[in-house]
N, C-alpha and C positions, 0 to 999 in steps of 0.2 A: 794206167800203164800203157806202154807202147806195144803194139803187136810184135815188134821185132824182139821183145823179151821172150817170146814163146816160139814164134814160127821161124823156120829156116829161110835162108835167102832164096832157096828154090821155090818155096811156096809164097813168099811175101812179094807182092807186086807193087803195092803202095802202103807205106807205114801210116799209122794213125794212133792217136791217144784215145783209149777207151776206158770206161769205168765199170761196165757191167755187160753181161750177155743178156739178150732178150730177143723177142720177135720183131719183125720188120714194122709192125703196125703199132708198137707201143710208144709212149710219149716221154719216158724217163731219159734225160739227156745222157749221152755218152755210150750208146748201145753199139755193140758188135753183134750182128745177126748172121744167119746163114740163109741162102736162097737157092732153091732147087729148080726154079723155073722163072720165066719172064715176069709173071704176075707178082711174085714176091720181090723181085728186083725193082719193079716199078713202085711197089709200096715203100721199099727202102729209099729209093731215090727221092720220093716226095716228102720223106720224113726227116726233118732237120735233127731229130734226136739220134738218128742212126749215123754213126761216125765211120763205120767200116762194115764190109760185107765179105762173107766167106762163100765162094761159089765155084762152079766148075769152069774149066778153060773155055768152053763154048759160049759162056755168057759174059766173059770179062769185059768186052767192049760196050756192054749195056749198062755197066755200073757207072754212076756219076763220078767224074774224075776228081771231084772234091772229097770223095770218101776213100778211106783206106780199102785195100783189096787183097784178099788172100785167095790163091788158086789152089783148089784141092780136088783130088779124085773122089773124096768122100767128105763133102762139106759138113754134113750132120755130125759125123764122128769127130772131126777136128773142132767143131763148135763146142761139143760137150767136153772134149779133152781140155780145151781152153777154159771153159767154165770151171772145171775141177781145179785146174792150175791156179786160176785167179782166186778161187775160194780158199784153197789151202795156203796161199801166200798172203792172205789177209787183205785182198783187194776189194772184197765185197762184204763188208761188215756194216750192219745197220746200227747195232747197239754196242758201243765200244766199252762202256763201263756200267756195271750194275748199281742199282740203288733201291733200297726198301725203306719206305717212310716208317718212322718209329710208331705211328698210330695203326699200322696194318696188323691185323690179327691172323696169324698163319699157324695152322695146325702143326704140331711137332712131327707128325708123320708125313707132311707134305714135302716135296722135293722142289727147291727153287734153284735153278742153275745160275751160273755166275753173271752172265750178261743179260740181266733182267731188270726192268724198272717197274716198281710197284708203288702206286700212289697212296694218298691219304685214305685212311679208314677202309681199306680193302680187307675183305674177309676171304680166306682160302681154306677149304675144308680138308678132311682127312684123306690122305693118300693121293692127293692131286699132284700132278707134275707140271711145272711151268718151265719150259725149256728155253735155252739161249735165244736171244733176239726177240724176246716178248716184252710188251709194254701193257700194263694194266692201269686203267684210269681210276681217279678218285671215286670212292664210295661204291665200288663194284664188288659184287658177291660172286664167288666161284665155289661151287659145292664140292662134294667128295668124289674121288675117283675120276676126275677130269684130267685130260691131257691138253695143255695149251702149247702149241708149237710142235705137234706130232709130225713125223715124216709122212709125206704122201707117197703115192705109187710112182716113184720117179726113176725106176730102172728103165732106161730107154733102149728099145730094140734097134740094133744096127746090124744089118745083114742077118746072120743066123745066130746072133748072141745078144746078150744084154750088157749095157755098160752102166755101172753104178754112178749116179749123178748126185753130187752133194747139194744139200739144201742151203741156199744162200739167203733165203728170206726169213721173215719172222711173223709175229702176230701182234696186232695192235687192237686192244679192247678199250672202248671209250669209257666215259664216266657214267656212273649209276646204272651199269649193266648187271644182268644176272645170267650166270652160266650154271645150269643145274646139273645134278649128279650124273656122272657117266658120259658127259658130252666130250667130244674131241674136235679141236680146231687145228687144222693142218697149216704148217708154214709153207710159203711158196718156195719153189725151186729157184726162182730168180731173186734178185736183190730188190725186194719190195715186201710190203706187209699184206698179209691177209687181214682185212679190217672189219671190225664190228663197231658200229656207230653208237653214240651216246644213247642211253636209256633203252637199249635193245635188250630183249629178254629171250633167252634160249633155254628150252626145257630139257628134260632128261634124255640121255642117249641120242643126242643129235650129232651128226657128223657134218662138219663144214670143210669143204675141199680147199686145196691150196690155191692161193691167189684170189679167193672170193672176196667180194666187198659187199657188206650189208649196211644199210643206212641207219638212220635214227628211228627210235620208237617202234621198231619192227618186232613182231612176235613170231617165234619159231617153235612150234609145238613138238611134243615128244616123238622120238624115232625118225624125225625127218632126215633125209639124206640129200645133201647139197653138193654137187660135183665141183670140180675145179673151175676157176675163172668165171663163176657166176656173179652177176651184178644185181643186187636186190636194193630197191629204193627205200624211201622213208615210209613209215606207217603201213607196212605190209603185214599181212597175215599168212603164214605158212602153216597149213594144217598138219595134224598127226600123221606120221608115216608117209608124208608126201616125198616124192623123189623129183629132183630137178637136174636135168642133164647139163653137161659141160658147156660153158661159154655162153649161156643164155642171159637175157636181161629180164628182170621182173620190175615193172614200173611202180612209181609211188602209189600208195593206197590200193594196190592190187590184193586179191585174195586167191590163194591156192588151197582149195578145199581138201579135206582129209583123204588120204590115200591116192591123191592125184599123181600121175606120172607125166611130168611136163617135159616135152621134147621140142618146143618152140617158145620163143620169147612171149611175154605177157605184157600188154600195154598198160599204161597208167589207168587206174580206176576200174580195171576189168577183174572179173572173177572167173576162174576156170576150175573144172573138176573132171574126173574120169581118167581112164587109161586107154588111149592117150588123152591128155587133158585138152578140152576146148571150152568155149563159153559156157558158164555154169547154167544160165537160164535156158539156153538151147539144149543143154545136156538133160535138164529136168524134163523139158517138153518131149524130147525123144524117148526118155525113160517111161513117161506116162503113156505115150503113144504105143510103146512096145508092150505095155501091160494090158492094153485093151483087147 
């Protein structure tokens, strides 16, 4: 849609066609973002996926002239109001029609919303809810009392109040996955999928935050808590009750030991443990030394 469909002439400095709201460093084409400082404007200028920027008067001359421009006293507020407008007007829909393969086995107590795609030989247990904009791959098992596509904590604070932000994203679960009883996978606030790769296994009462991406053949043990926009590679082990903070990266073949609280990214083939987590071997050496 064009920015002029929403913004008044007083705010619209340069019109542009946009397809979704997102942040300045994302790669999905058609982004309108907001920028509150020169650093974010620089990110937007370098990113060809960003088609328009909402910012304040003092920064207008810094925005690339090939990008749309909205001048606002409160860019963050106008960004989220635009987000809600685009969502409610059907501009940010990922799954437009639902489909359930006849071979799927779905409990009569499960709730499957309308815009959901469920593949061949999928099994869905008692009282599980699969919400709009969800895709479940072939031969995947989802246990009882799960929520696929739950709302995340998306009430955004602006000034002294909160604004309700609609969830434009969805959840994509790959082939031959297992999601065990009581687990929750949140949909993204933006027009994108929270993704679970093929053959990945998620144990009981796991919470996976909005916009997170998990690779193939990864194991996530019970009660793990993974915050939003975490990227987890292939063949990773996430131990029981581990906690991973927002926007971190966990490399391929990494291990996050039980009970770890991870506050910085973990490199490929590394193992971490502890609160706060660091190299597992060093952690054991320090523990033994402390016991002497």
